[in-house]
N, C-alpha and C positions, 0 to 999 in steps of 0.2 A: 533361267533367262540367257538369251543368245544375241550375239551381234547381228544387227540388222543387215550389215555389209558383207561380212565374211563367214558369218555362222558360227563364230567360236563361242564355246560355253563361257559364261562371265558368273564371277561370284556376285552375290548380294551386295550392294552397296558401291559396286564399280561404276565410275563415271564416265571412263572411256575404255575403250577396246584395247588391250595390252598389244594386239597385233597390228591392227590397223590405225588405231587412234581415232576411231569414229566415236562421236559422243553416244551414250547409251540412253536409249529411248523406252522408258518404262510406261507401257499403255496403261497400266493399273493406276500409276501415281500420277498420270497426266489429268490436266483440268480441262474440262471441255470448253472451247471458245464460243461466244455466242456468235451466230451467223449474221446478226444484224445489230445495229446500234440501239443502245438502251436510252437513247436520248430522242425525244419527239422532234420532227423536222418544224422550223418556223413556219406558221401559217402564211399562205400566199396573201399579199395585199390585193383586194379587189380592186380592178380599175372603174368599176361602175359607179361608186360613192362620188367621184369629183364630178363625173357626168351629170349624175343626179342632182348634186349640188347646184351645177351651173345651170341645169334646165329650171330648176325650183328658182334661182335668183332672176331669170328672164321672166317667168310667170308673174312673180312679185312685182319686177319693174313694170311690166306692161299693165299690171291692175293698178298699182299706184299712178302710173302715168296718166291712164284715162280717168281716174277719178280726180287727180289734181287738175287736169283740164277742164273736165266739166265743171268743177266747183269754182274754179276761177274765171272761165269764158262763159259759162252758161248759167252759174249760179244755181245750180242743182245736180243731182246725180245723173239723171237722164240716161244715155246710152251706156255709161261706165258701169252700171249694174250688170248688163249683159256681158261685158267683158270681165268683170271680176268674178263673177259667178262661173262663166265659161272657163276661165282659166282654173278655177278651184276644181272644176268637173274634170278637165284634163288631167290635173294634178292627182287627184284622189283617184281617177280611174286608171292613169296610163303611166304614172310615175311613182307614186307612194308605194304600190304593192313591191317595187324593185327594191326598196330600202331593206327588205327583210330577206334572209338567206332562205327561208323555207315559206314560200307563200301559199297560202291554203286559198284556192278559187272559189271553194263554197263561201267564203266570207267576203272576198273582194268582188266577185261578180254580183251578188246582191247589192252590195254598197254602191256599185257603180250606177246600177239602175236606179237606185233609192235617190241617188244625187242627180240623176237625169230627170227622174219626177220632180224633184223639187226646183230644179231649172225650168222646166216646163210650167209649173205652178207660177213661179216668178214672172215669166213671161205673159202668162194668162193674166194675172192680176194687174200687171203694170200696163197691159194694152185693154184691160176692163173686158176680156173676152169671157165666153161662157164654155168654151170648148174643153176645158181641163178635166171636169169629171165624167162628162159624157163621151168623151174621146181619148184624150191624151193619158189620163189615169189609167184606164182599163187596158189601152194597147201595152203601155209601159209595164204594167203588172203581167199581162200576158206574155210579152216577149222576155221579160226577165224571168218569170217562172219557167218558160220553156228552156232558156239558156241554162238556167241554174240546173233545171232537172237533166239536161243533156251533159253537162260537166259532171254531175254526181253519176249519172248512168254509165258513163265511160272510164270514171275515175275508180270506181269501187267494183267494176265487173269487168273482166276481160275475155269471158267467155261470150259465145252467141253474139258478136259484135254486128253480124250481118242481120240478125233479126231485131236487135236495138236500133240499128240504123234505119232499116226499113220502118219500123213503127214509129220511129220519131219524124220520119219524113211525111208519113200519112198524117200524125197529128199535126204537123206544122202547116200542111196543104190544108187540113180541115179548119184550122186556126184563121186563115185567111177569111174565112166567112163571117167569123166573129169580129173580125176587124172591120170588114165592110158593113156589117152590122151596127157597130159603134159610128161609123162614118155617117150611115144613114140617120142615126139618132141625133146625131150633134150638128149635122150641116145639111139633113135632108137629102132627098133623091131617091132613086131607085134601088132595089137591091138586086144582086146578082149580076151586076154590070161588069165586074173584072174579077171577082173571088173565084169563079169557076175555073178559070184558066190554071192559078196555082194549086187549086184542089185537084184537078185532073192531072196535072204534070206531076207533083209531088207524091201523089197517091200512086199513080203508075210506076214510078221509079221504087217507091216505098215496096209496094206489092210484089214488084220483080225481085227486091232484095230479100224479102220475106221468103218468097219461094225458093230462092238460091240457098237460104238459110236452113232450108228444110230437106233439101237434096243434098246428100254429102258430097257427090263428085263436084257439083257446081259450088258448093260451099268451099271446098278445099282450093279450087282454082281461082275464085275471087278472092279469097283470103291471101292468096300469094300475089296477085295482081295488085290488089289495095293495101296490101302490108298491114292487114288486121289480125 
């Protein structure tokens, strides 16, 4: 064992160098000091909860105000049903998911479209219409299914995004014909009056992206430009 300062040989058990009085450092007896704290940091308080609570209170206040006004002034529910169900739709589709730290879009996206379908059903029943089953229900189901499939497609697969995006655009364009078909069944009229425009537009863009996805230089260029 030697002094770390002057290099003189030291006897075992010496605490200070007899020549320079430097404290003896024994690497074998030294204990390793942790380079980090063994205490967990305090979790950060999220600022979103007070905002969510404030927005929730506003929606509740608006719903109750509309209901109380209709009951006291009009002696019935009347248009307050639209307000209450609309506030419920806004809450569960746009506010409720943010209460959770980990939001699962494959749960909340179909839930939002389900609530939208219920809201349209209420309007149809209240107005005594016959457009829900032939038009609103299949269109809501179609759009909800496409949106959920899009979320699942890009959430669980990060490869070949150009091919996926192009195929999705082609399917969306072709879905316009189904929407027009439901419109003709529910309200009458002629077929192919407007649906061909989105079919041609979306399909052209989709086929272009599919072609770019199949050609490596084009795929690399577009992926850099579109951050895919």
